C-alpha positions as CSV (number, residue, x, y, z in Angstrom):
1,M,115.0,164.2,200.6
2,S,117.8,167.1,201.9
3,A,116.8,170.6,202.9
4,K,119.3,172.1,199.9
5,K,117.5,169.8,197.6
6,R,113.4,170.9,198.6
7,R,114.8,174.6,198.5
8,R,115.3,173.8,194.8
9,L,111.7,173.0,194.0
10,S,109.8,175.2,191.6
11,P,107.0,176.8,193.3
12,I,103.3,174.6,192.9
13,P,101.6,176.4,190.2
14,H,98.7,177.7,190.8
15,E,98.1,177.9,186.6
16,Y,99.1,175.1,184.2
17,R,98.7,174.9,180.3
18,G,96.1,178.3,180.6
19,L,93.8,176.2,183.3
20,I,93.5,177.5,187.0
21,L,94.3,174.2,188.8
22,D,92.0,173.2,191.5
23,E,93.1,172.4,194.8
24,F,93.3,168.5,194.3
25,Q,95.8,168.8,191.1
26,R,98.2,171.2,193.2
27,Q,98.0,168.5,195.7
28,A,99.1,166.0,193.5
29,I,101.6,167.9,191.7
30,W,103.2,168.9,195.4
31,Y,103.8,165.2,195.9
32,L,105.4,164.5,192.5
33,Q,107.6,167.3,193.4
34,H,108.7,165.7,196.1
35,N,109.2,162.6,194.3
36,T,106.4,160.9,196.1
37,S,104.5,157.8,194.5
38,T,100.6,159.2,194.1
39,L,97.5,157.7,193.2
40,V,94.8,160.1,192.4
41,S,91.2,159.2,192.2
42,A,89.2,161.8,190.5
43,P,85.5,161.8,188.8
44,T,86.1,161.6,184.3
45,G,86.5,164.9,183.2
46,T,87.9,166.6,186.1
47,G,91.4,167.0,184.6
48,K,93.7,164.3,185.9
49,T,95.3,164.1,182.7
50,L,96.9,167.8,183.7
51,I,98.6,166.1,186.5
52,A,100.2,163.4,184.1
53,D,101.1,165.9,181.8
54,F,103.0,168.0,184.4
55,L,105.1,165.3,185.6
56,V,106.0,164.4,181.6
57,E,107.1,167.9,180.9
58,R,109.1,168.0,184.0
59,T,110.6,164.7,183.3
60,I,112.0,165.9,179.7
61,E,113.2,169.2,181.7
62,A,115.0,167.2,184.0
63,K,116.3,164.6,181.3
64,E,115.2,161.9,183.2
65,R,113.0,158.9,182.1
66,L,109.3,158.1,182.3
67,I,107.0,155.3,181.0
68,Y,103.6,156.2,180.7
69,T,100.9,153.3,180.2
70,A,97.4,153.1,179.0
71,P,95.0,150.1,178.6
72,I,94.4,150.2,174.9
73,K,96.2,150.8,171.9
74,A,94.0,153.9,170.9
75,L,94.6,155.6,173.9
76,V,98.8,155.4,173.7
77,N,98.3,156.2,170.2
78,Q,96.2,159.5,171.2
79,K,98.5,160.1,174.0
80,Y,101.6,159.9,171.4
81,R,100.4,162.1,169.0
82,E,99.4,164.3,171.5
83,F,102.6,164.4,173.3
84,S,104.5,164.9,170.1
85,R,102.7,168.1,169.2
86,R,103.3,169.6,172.7
87,H,107.3,168.4,173.1
88,G,108.3,167.1,169.9
89,K,108.9,163.7,168.4
90,K,112.3,163.4,169.5
91,Y,111.4,163.2,173.4
92,L,108.9,160.5,172.7
93,G,108.8,156.6,172.1
94,I,106.1,154.0,171.8
95,V,105.8,150.5,172.2
96,T,102.7,148.3,171.6
97,G,103.8,145.2,170.5
98,D,103.3,145.4,167.2
99,V,104.9,148.8,167.1
100,S,108.4,150.2,168.4
101,F,109.8,153.5,168.1
102,Q,112.9,155.3,170.2
103,Q,112.6,152.8,172.9
104,D,114.9,154.9,174.5
105,A,113.4,158.2,174.4
106,P,113.0,160.1,177.8
107,V,109.4,159.3,177.7
108,V,108.1,156.1,176.2
109,I,104.4,155.7,175.7
110,M,103.3,151.6,176.0
111,T,100.4,149.5,176.9
112,T,100.4,148.1,180.5
113,E,100.4,144.6,178.8
114,I,104.2,145.6,177.3
115,L,105.3,147.1,180.8
116,R,104.2,144.0,182.7
117,N,106.1,141.6,179.9
118,M,109.1,143.8,179.9
119,L,108.8,143.4,183.8
120,V,108.8,139.5,184.4
121,R,111.6,139.5,181.7
122,E,113.7,142.1,183.8
123,D,114.0,143.8,180.5
124,S,117.2,146.0,180.3
125,R,115.2,148.6,178.2
126,L,113.6,150.0,181.8
127,A,116.9,150.6,183.4
128,G,117.0,153.8,184.9
129,T,113.1,154.6,184.8
130,G,112.3,157.3,187.5
131,W,108.3,157.2,187.3
132,V,105.7,154.7,185.7
133,I,102.2,156.3,185.0
134,F,99.1,154.0,185.5
135,D,96.4,156.0,183.2
136,E,93.2,154.7,184.0
137,I,94.8,152.2,186.8
138,H,91.0,151.2,187.8
139,Y,91.1,148.6,185.3
140,L,93.0,146.7,187.6
141,N,89.1,145.8,188.1
142,H,88.9,144.4,184.4
143,P,87.9,140.8,184.7
144,E,90.2,139.3,182.1
145,R,93.0,142.3,181.9
146,G,92.7,143.2,185.3
147,T,95.8,140.6,186.2
148,V,98.0,142.5,183.8
149,W,97.7,145.5,185.8
150,E,98.4,143.9,189.0
151,E,101.6,142.0,188.0
152,A,103.0,145.1,186.5
153,I,102.8,147.1,190.1
154,L,103.9,144.1,191.9
155,F,107.2,143.6,189.6
156,L,108.3,147.4,189.5
157,P,111.7,148.1,190.7
158,K,111.9,149.3,194.0
159,G,113.2,153.0,193.1
160,T,110.7,153.6,190.1
161,H,108.1,155.8,191.5
162,I,104.3,155.4,190.3
163,L,101.6,158.1,189.5
164,G,98.3,156.3,189.5
165,L,95.1,157.8,187.7
166,S,91.6,156.3,188.3
167,A,88.1,157.3,187.9
168,T,86.1,157.4,191.0
169,I,87.0,154.0,193.0
170,P,85.8,153.6,196.7
171,N,88.3,152.0,197.7
172,A,91.5,154.3,197.0
173,N,93.0,154.1,200.4
174,Q,92.8,150.4,200.3
175,L,94.7,150.4,197.0
176,G,97.5,153.2,197.8
177,A,98.1,150.9,201.1
178,W,98.2,147.7,199.0
179,I,100.7,149.5,196.9
180,E,102.9,151.1,199.8
181,S,103.0,147.9,201.5
182,I,104.8,146.0,198.4
183,S,107.1,149.2,197.6
184,Q,107.3,152.6,199.1
185,P,105.0,155.4,200.4
186,M,102.2,156.2,198.6
187,A,100.3,159.3,198.5
188,V,96.4,159.1,197.8
189,V,94.5,162.2,196.7
190,E,90.7,161.9,196.2
191,H,88.7,164.5,194.8
192,R,84.9,163.7,194.8
193,E,83.2,167.0,193.2
194,R,83.2,167.5,189.4
195,S,84.4,170.3,187.9
196,V,81.5,170.4,185.7
197,P,78.7,169.0,187.8
198,L,76.0,166.2,185.9
199,R,72.6,166.2,185.6
200,H,70.8,163.1,184.9
201,M,67.4,162.9,183.2
202,Y,65.4,160.6,181.2
203,F,63.4,160.9,178.1
204,N,60.0,159.3,178.3
205,N,57.4,158.6,176.2
206,H,56.0,162.0,175.9
207,C,59.3,163.4,174.2
208,Q,60.3,165.4,177.7
209,A,63.5,164.9,179.2
210,V,62.9,165.1,183.2
211,E,65.0,164.5,185.9
212,S,64.1,160.8,188.3
213,R,62.3,162.8,190.6
214,D,60.0,164.7,187.8
215,F,59.7,161.6,185.9
216,L,56.9,159.6,187.9
217,Q,54.7,163.2,188.1
218,A,55.7,163.5,184.1
219,M,54.1,160.1,182.9
220,V,51.3,160.3,185.4
221,E,50.2,163.9,183.5
222,G,51.1,162.2,180.3
223,P,47.9,162.4,177.8
224,S,47.8,158.7,177.2
225,L,48.1,157.2,180.6
226,D,44.7,156.0,182.1
227,A,45.0,156.4,185.8
228,D,42.7,157.9,188.7
229,T,45.9,160.4,190.6
230,K,43.6,162.3,192.3
231,G,44.2,160.9,195.7
232,G,47.8,160.8,195.0
233,T,48.3,156.9,195.8
234,L,49.5,155.8,192.6
235,N,52.8,154.4,193.2
236,W,55.6,152.7,190.9
237,D,54.2,149.2,190.8
238,E,50.9,150.2,189.6
239,L,52.3,153.2,187.2
240,Y,54.6,150.0,185.6
241,L,51.5,147.9,185.5
242,N,49.2,150.5,184.0
243,H,51.9,151.7,181.3
244,S,52.7,148.0,180.3
245,S,49.0,147.4,179.7
246,A,48.6,150.5,177.6
247,K,52.1,150.5,175.9
248,G,50.5,148.7,172.6
249,N,48.3,152.4,172.1
250,R,51.4,154.4,172.4
251,S,53.9,155.1,170.5
252,L,57.7,154.9,171.5
253,T,60.0,157.7,171.0
254,T,63.4,156.7,169.0
255,H,66.8,158.2,169.1
256,L,65.6,161.1,166.6
257,D,63.0,162.2,169.0
258,L,66.1,162.7,171.8
259,V,68.5,163.9,169.0
260,R,65.9,166.8,168.2
261,F,65.6,167.5,171.8
262,V,69.2,167.9,172.3
263,A,69.4,170.1,169.2
264,A,66.2,172.3,170.5
265,N,67.6,173.1,173.5
266,R,71.0,174.0,172.3
267,L,72.9,170.7,174.0
268,F,75.4,169.9,171.5
269,P,77.7,168.3,170.7
270,C,76.4,165.1,171.9
271,L,77.7,161.7,172.3
272,Y,75.1,159.0,171.7
273,F,76.0,155.5,172.9
274,V,74.3,152.7,171.5
275,F,75.6,149.5,172.5
276,S,75.9,147.9,169.0
277,R,78.4,148.6,166.1
278,E,74.8,147.7,163.9
279,G,73.2,150.2,165.7
280,C,75.8,153.0,165.8
281,E,75.6,153.1,161.6
282,E,71.5,152.3,161.4
283,K,70.8,155.4,163.7
284,A,73.8,157.8,162.2
285,K,72.2,156.7,158.9
286,E,68.8,157.8,159.8
287,L,70.0,161.0,161.1
288,S,71.7,162.1,158.3
289,S,68.9,161.4,155.9
290,T,67.0,164.3,157.3
291,A,69.2,166.2,159.4
292,D,72.2,168.8,158.4
293,Y,73.8,171.0,161.2
294,L,76.8,172.4,159.4
295,S,77.3,175.8,157.7
296,P,79.0,176.1,154.5
297,R,82.3,177.1,155.8
298,E,82.2,174.2,158.4
299,K,81.7,171.8,155.6
300,E,84.9,173.1,154.1
301,A,86.9,172.8,157.2
302,I,85.9,169.1,157.2
303,R,87.0,168.8,153.8
304,V,89.9,170.2,154.3
305,T,90.6,168.1,157.6
306,I,89.6,164.8,155.4
307,R,92.1,165.6,152.4
308,H,95.0,166.7,155.4
309,T,94.7,163.0,157.3
310,L,94.5,160.9,153.7
311,R,97.7,162.3,152.5
312,E,99.3,162.1,155.9
313,A,98.4,158.5,155.9
314,G,99.3,158.0,152.2
315,L,95.9,156.8,151.5
316,T,92.9,157.6,149.1
317,A,88.9,157.3,149.4
318,N,89.1,154.3,147.5
319,D,91.3,152.7,150.4
320,I,88.5,153.3,153.0
321,P,85.4,151.2,152.8
322,R,82.0,152.9,152.7
323,Y,83.9,156.2,152.2
324,G,80.9,157.9,150.8
325,V,78.8,156.9,153.6
326,W,81.4,158.2,156.1
327,Q,81.9,161.4,154.4
328,K,78.1,162.5,153.9
329,Q,77.4,161.8,157.5
330,W,80.6,164.1,158.6
331,L,79.5,166.8,156.3
332,R,76.5,167.1,157.9
333,G,78.0,167.1,161.4
334,I,77.5,163.6,162.6
335,G,79.7,160.5,163.2
336,V,80.1,157.0,164.1
337,H,82.8,155.5,166.3
338,H,83.2,151.9,167.3
339,A,86.2,149.5,166.9
340,G,84.6,147.6,163.4
341,L,85.5,150.8,161.8
342,L,89.0,151.8,160.1
343,P,91.6,153.3,162.6
344,L,91.5,156.1,159.9
345,V,87.9,156.9,160.1
346,R,87.7,157.2,164.0
347,E,90.8,159.3,163.8
348,I,88.9,161.8,161.6
349,T,85.8,161.3,163.7
350,E,87.9,162.4,166.7
351,N,89.7,165.1,164.9
352,L,86.3,166.6,164.2
353,L,84.6,166.5,167.3
354,E,87.9,168.1,169.0
355,R,87.6,171.1,166.6
356,R,83.6,171.0,167.4
357,L,82.8,170.4,163.9
358,L,80.7,167.5,164.9
359,K,77.7,167.8,166.9
360,V,76.5,164.3,167.1
361,I,78.5,161.0,167.6
362,Y,76.8,157.6,167.9
363,A,79.4,155.3,170.0
364,T,79.7,152.2,171.4
365,E,81.1,152.1,174.9
366,T,84.8,151.9,173.5
367,F,84.8,155.7,173.2
368,A,84.7,156.2,176.9
369,V,88.1,154.3,177.2
370,G,90.0,155.2,174.2
371,V,88.8,158.9,173.8
372,N,89.5,161.3,176.2
373,M,87.2,164.4,174.4
374,P,84.4,165.8,176.9
375,V,81.1,167.0,174.9
376,R,78.2,168.8,176.5
377,T,75.7,166.0,176.5
378,V,75.6,162.5,176.9
379,C,73.0,160.2,175.5
380,F,72.2,156.9,176.4
381,D,70.0,154.9,174.0
382,T,69.5,152.0,176.6
383,L,70.6,151.3,180.1
384,V,71.3,147.9,179.4
385,K,73.7,145.9,177.8
386,Y,74.4,142.3,176.8
387,D,77.9,141.5,178.3
388,G,78.8,138.4,176.1
389,E,76.6,136.1,178.4
390,E,73.3,138.0,179.8
391,L,71.1,141.3,179.3
392,R,72.0,142.9,182.1
393,P,71.5,146.7,183.5
394,L,74.8,149.1,183.3
395,T,76.9,149.0,186.4
396,H,77.8,152.3,188.4
397,N,81.4,152.1,187.1
398,E,80.4,151.7,183.2
399,Y,77.6,154.5,183.3
400,F,79.9,156.7,184.9
401,Q,82.9,156.0,182.7
402,M,80.4,157.0,179.8
403,A,78.4,159.7,181.3
404,G,81.4,161.4,182.7
405,R,81.7,162.4,179.0
406,A,79.5,165.1,179.5
407,G,80.4,168.5,180.5
408,R,83.4,170.6,179.3
409,R,85.4,172.6,181.5
410,G,85.5,176.2,181.1
411,W,82.6,176.1,178.6
412,D,79.7,174.3,180.3
413,K,77.9,174.9,183.7
414,L,76.4,171.3,183.5
415,G,77.0,168.0,181.8
416,T,73.9,166.8,180.8
417,V,73.1,163.2,180.6
418,I,69.7,161.6,179.0
419,S,68.5,158.2,179.0
420,R,66.2,156.9,176.4
421,M,63.2,155.1,178.5
422,D,61.2,153.4,176.1
423,A,59.6,151.4,178.9
424,I,59.9,152.1,182.5
425,T,60.5,149.5,185.2
426,P,59.4,149.3,189.0
427,K,62.3,151.5,189.6
428,L,64.5,154.0,187.8
429,P,68.2,153.7,188.5
430,A,69.5,156.0,191.0
431,W,72.9,157.1,190.0
432,D,75.4,157.8,192.5
433,E,79.1,158.3,192.1
434,N,79.4,157.1,195.7
435,Q,77.8,153.9,194.7
436,I,80.9,152.9,192.1
437,E,82.0,149.4,192.8
438,P,85.5,148.9,194.3
439,I,88.4,147.6,192.7
440,R,88.8,143.9,193.5
441,S,92.1,141.7,192.5
442,R,91.6,139.7,188.9
443,I,95.0,138.3,189.3
444,N,95.3,135.2,187.4
445,I,98.3,132.7,187.5
446,S,99.4,132.0,183.6
447,F,101.8,129.4,182.6
448,N,103.9,132.5,181.5
449,L,104.0,133.7,184.6
450,I,105.1,130.4,186.2
451,V,108.1,129.7,183.9
452,N,109.2,133.3,184.6
453,L,108.9,133.4,188.4
454,L,110.9,130.1,188.3
455,A,113.5,131.5,186.0
456,R,114.0,134.0,188.5
457,F,113.0,132.9,191.9
458,T,113.3,130.2,194.3
459,P,109.9,128.4,195.2
460,Q,110.1,130.2,198.7
461,E,110.4,133.4,197.2
462,I,107.7,132.9,194.9
463,E,105.6,132.4,197.9
464,I,106.3,135.4,199.5
465,L,105.6,137.3,196.3
466,L,102.1,135.6,196.3
467,G,101.8,137.0,199.5
468,K,102.3,140.7,198.5
469,T,99.5,140.7,195.5
470,L,96.7,142.5,196.0
471,S,94.5,139.8,196.3
472,N,96.0,138.4,199.4
473,F,96.2,142.1,200.4
474,Q,92.2,142.2,200.3
475,N,91.9,138.4,201.6
476,D,93.8,139.9,204.9
477,Q,91.5,142.4,205.2
478,G,88.1,140.4,204.7
479,F,87.4,141.4,201.0
480,P,84.8,139.6,199.2
481,E,86.0,136.5,196.8
482,A,89.6,137.6,197.1
483,R,92.1,135.2,197.2
484,G,95.0,134.4,200.2
485,T,98.5,133.1,199.4
486,A,97.4,129.4,200.2
487,H,94.9,129.6,197.6
488,L,97.0,131.3,195.1
489,L,100.0,129.1,195.9
490,D,97.7,126.0,195.2
491,D,96.9,127.4,191.5
492,F,100.6,127.8,191.1
493,N,101.7,124.7,192.2
494,G,99.1,122.6,190.1
495,K,100.0,124.5,187.2
496,W,103.8,123.8,187.7
497,V,103.3,120.1,188.0
498,L,101.3,120.5,184.7
499,L,104.5,122.1,182.9
500,Q,106.6,119.5,184.1
501,E,104.3,117.2,182.8
502,L,104.6,118.5,179.7
503,G,108.1,119.1,179.7
504,Y,108.5,122.9,180.3
505,L,110.3,122.4,183.2
506,K,112.5,119.9,185.3
507,E,111.4,120.8,188.5
508,T,112.4,124.4,189.2
509,E,115.0,124.0,185.8
510,L,113.6,125.8,182.6
511,L,113.6,123.3,179.4
512,P,113.5,124.1,176.0
513,K,109.8,124.7,175.7
514,G,109.8,126.5,178.9
515,D,112.3,128.9,177.7
516,I,110.3,129.5,174.6
517,C,106.9,129.7,176.7
518,R,108.7,133.1,179.0
519,N,108.5,134.6,175.5
520,I,104.8,133.8,174.4
521,Y,102.0,135.9,176.1
522,V,98.8,134.9,174.1
523,Q,97.8,131.2,174.3
524,E,101.0,130.2,175.6
525,I,100.9,126.4,175.9
526,L,99.4,126.1,172.0
527,V,102.3,128.6,170.8
528,T,104.7,127.0,172.7
529,E,103.6,123.4,171.5
530,L,103.4,124.6,167.6
531,V,107.1,126.3,168.1
532,A,108.6,123.2,169.7
533,G,107.1,120.9,167.5
534,K,108.9,122.6,164.5
535,L,105.1,123.3,162.7
536,I,106.2,127.1,162.5
537,D,109.0,125.8,160.5
538,E,107.4,124.2,157.5
539,L,104.6,126.9,157.0
540,E,105.2,129.6,154.5
541,P,104.6,133.1,155.3
542,A,100.9,133.7,154.2
543,D,100.1,130.5,156.0
544,L,102.1,131.9,159.3
545,A,99.7,134.7,159.3
546,G,96.7,132.8,159.0
547,L,97.8,130.8,161.7
548,A,98.6,133.5,163.7
549,A,95.2,135.5,163.4
550,A,93.4,132.7,164.2
551,I,95.0,132.4,167.6
552,V,94.7,136.0,168.5
553,Y,91.2,136.4,166.6
554,S,88.0,136.7,169.1
555,P,84.9,136.5,166.8
556,R,81.8,138.1,167.7
557,S,78.2,136.3,168.0
558,D,77.6,137.0,164.8
559,D,80.8,135.7,162.6
560,P,80.9,132.5,160.9
561,T,81.8,129.4,162.9
562,F,83.3,127.7,160.2
563,T,85.2,127.6,157.0
564,L,84.9,125.4,153.9
565,S,88.7,124.5,153.4
566,P,90.3,123.9,156.9
567,P,93.7,125.4,156.9
568,R,96.7,122.7,156.6
569,W,97.6,123.2,160.3
570,M,94.4,122.5,162.0
571,P,95.3,118.5,162.3
572,T,98.5,119.4,164.4
573,I,96.4,121.3,166.7
574,D,93.9,118.8,167.2
575,L,96.5,116.5,168.3
576,I,97.9,119.2,170.5
577,Q,94.8,119.5,172.4
578,E,94.4,116.0,172.9
579,K,97.5,115.3,174.3
580,L,97.0,118.4,176.6
581,C,93.3,116.6,177.3
582,K,95.1,113.5,178.5
583,I,97.4,114.9,180.4
584,D,95.8,117.9,182.1
585,H,93.2,115.8,184.4
586,H,92.2,118.7,186.4
587,R,91.6,121.1,183.5
588,L,94.0,123.7,185.0
589,A,94.5,124.7,181.4
590,T,91.4,126.6,179.2
591,P,90.9,124.6,175.9
592,F,92.4,126.7,173.2
593,A,90.5,129.3,171.6
594,L,91.1,129.2,168.0
595,Y,89.0,130.8,164.9
596,P,89.9,128.9,161.9
597,A,87.3,130.9,159.7
598,I,89.5,134.0,159.8
599,A,92.9,132.3,158.2
600,P,91.5,132.4,154.6
601,A,90.6,136.5,155.2
602,I,94.3,137.4,156.4
603,T,95.9,135.1,153.7
604,A,94.5,136.9,151.3
605,W,95.5,140.1,152.6
606,T,99.3,139.0,152.6
607,K,98.8,138.0,149.1
608,G,97.8,141.7,148.1
609,L,94.2,141.5,147.8
610,S,92.5,144.9,148.5
611,L,90.9,145.4,151.6
612,N,87.4,145.9,149.3
613,D,87.9,142.7,147.5
614,I,88.5,140.7,150.7
615,M,85.2,142.0,152.9
616,K,83.1,141.2,149.6
617,K,84.4,137.1,150.3
618,H,84.3,137.4,154.0
619,P,82.1,139.0,156.4
620,L,84.4,141.1,158.6
621,D,84.4,144.4,159.6
622,P,87.6,146.5,158.7
623,G,88.3,147.6,161.8
624,D,88.7,143.9,162.8
625,L,90.3,143.2,159.5
626,V,93.1,146.1,160.8
627,G,92.9,144.6,164.4
628,V,93.7,141.1,164.0
629,C,96.4,141.9,161.7
630,R,97.9,143.9,163.9
631,Q,98.0,141.6,166.9
632,S,99.2,139.0,164.3
633,I,102.2,141.0,164.2
634,D,102.5,141.6,167.7
635,L,102.4,137.6,168.3
636,L,104.7,136.4,165.0
637,R,107.2,138.6,166.7
638,Q,106.9,136.8,169.7
639,I,107.3,133.7,167.9
640,M,110.6,135.1,166.1
641,T,112.2,135.4,169.3
642,T,112.1,132.1,170.3
643,I,113.1,131.1,166.9
644,N,117.1,129.9,165.7
645,S,116.4,128.9,162.2
646,R,117.4,132.0,159.8
647,Q,115.3,130.3,157.5
648,T,112.3,130.7,159.3
649,R,112.9,133.9,161.0
650,D,113.2,135.1,157.3
651,K,109.6,133.8,156.7
652,L,108.3,135.3,159.9
653,T,109.7,138.6,159.0
654,T,108.3,138.3,155.4
655,A,104.5,137.4,156.8
656,I,104.9,140.8,159.1
657,T,105.9,142.8,156.5
658,A,102.7,141.4,154.1
659,L,100.6,141.9,157.1
660,D,102.0,145.3,157.8
661,R,100.8,147.7,154.9
662,G,98.2,150.0,153.7
663,V,95.7,150.7,155.9
664,V,97.1,148.2,158.4
665,R,100.1,150.1,158.6
666,V,101.0,152.2,161.9
667,A,103.3,155.3,160.9
668,V,104.9,157.1,164.1
669,N,107.7,158.7,162.5
């Protein structure tokens, strides 16, 4: 940058949006003003978003272009609403696959998956983008979705700068060095201190919240522990055995005890994490049957907010399943937040919390990713969770992602975190942000990636590209489990051979099926075969919607595993799977993940049935129905880009329109 340009830079602000900036925020802003890519690693709740806000505002003022990415649609929608209120909708665009609005705006907010897909296809809509903000860049560590983040960073054009925002990560410098090695200079700004310190407490069987160092003493002095402690020699193992034998004679605490403690100690608002949807709803029901935390004036404010939100969405109370339950709880200062609820119900809950009208919210851990709203107190009903395979303790990363919501800057001197301990274990968790797990590469060589790379690069260039991955970078540094270029190349070549056997490629030349596969990002082999085999042309709109839903839906453990009337497309899919198994000797393609039982519910929705009627026949949470409809719209749009037949395109459009109605519809303009 020339001296002349440097002199024109605005001075680094000490204050922004009414808040005094911390040194790390001023340091990051200095780098942004000097057009230097920057990675910011700081604890949750310390104000990283202010840095992004500054860059967004600067971009709009300079009439430049910026892309803001976030890991999930809920966060994308939240940022869109937030920026629209602050800067005006004319400056904002949004793209999530199922929603697209003002894609040529100065600031476009999108999911990271969308950015990745645009980058691998060299989408012209990215032209002129000066900055990309990767919010929650630590999602690189997500077991399934981390590969999307790595690929997005890998394919960014050389001239595009990066602002990466991350919760605390121990290997931030390594991550910054990797990005610098593939693109441009990268400043790393690390901040370890919380603006509001956390105190970690444990709620024991005597309804006491104590810190870990006091937990043993509190248990020893408890009225129901039969132990001789005069010698001062009781250790954790003895205490655990003594406690276990006496447990049958002691009353266990409940969430009600913990919430009463929080209320008595004036620690509201409280975010209470429960690791199941049913648990959240049951606990909110129990609390609301006896507790009421609101004044008449606050209740009226809630009624006004609900009426306004429903009117803005074009919906009535009759459109909201169990509306009476949610309204009763809101009017008592209690809320529920999980992915199974209608987006509108979650939006109202978030709005009421933001306005400090809710005192207790029972939430699953999705709240900690999708909603950026601090509270005074965070409670954990348990410190173990079922991750789909096993019941295990929370990792440090998971704990602090949720616990970090405690403590409101400018409001609280301390953020309080309380974990309910029904039964102690030989060791209490020792939470330390310095023990948070490092980010490691999760790159996965997908079939979609292979066809897109071969459409753009020679095999020699692809080998060089694989050498630039975070996986290879970490492998060179001796990082555990990281795969080097040779291993990645073996994976690539094996899948490349399989694609040739399936007729997607002739050596490096893309055949018609390969061109289809370039545009499909969900179960690309299955969907490509369905398109190429003309099944898509034969189906009617309602069946197309049901098929898309069966492909995109991830069933929960308690979902039914069969349907009484198998859809007409099932035999075709069975034949495709059988054909693939005969060719795929090394099992490089994962088996098709299909859930036909969802199809009747979605076809019923496309035919105009109400949500309440559908839920009577199908055991489906309303939020899941909305989610699968929106994912189905996304997939049907992907398929449409591969179809030449006008008649088939019209049927796909009809299916999308039938899905995109009522509570499913997302209004952005």
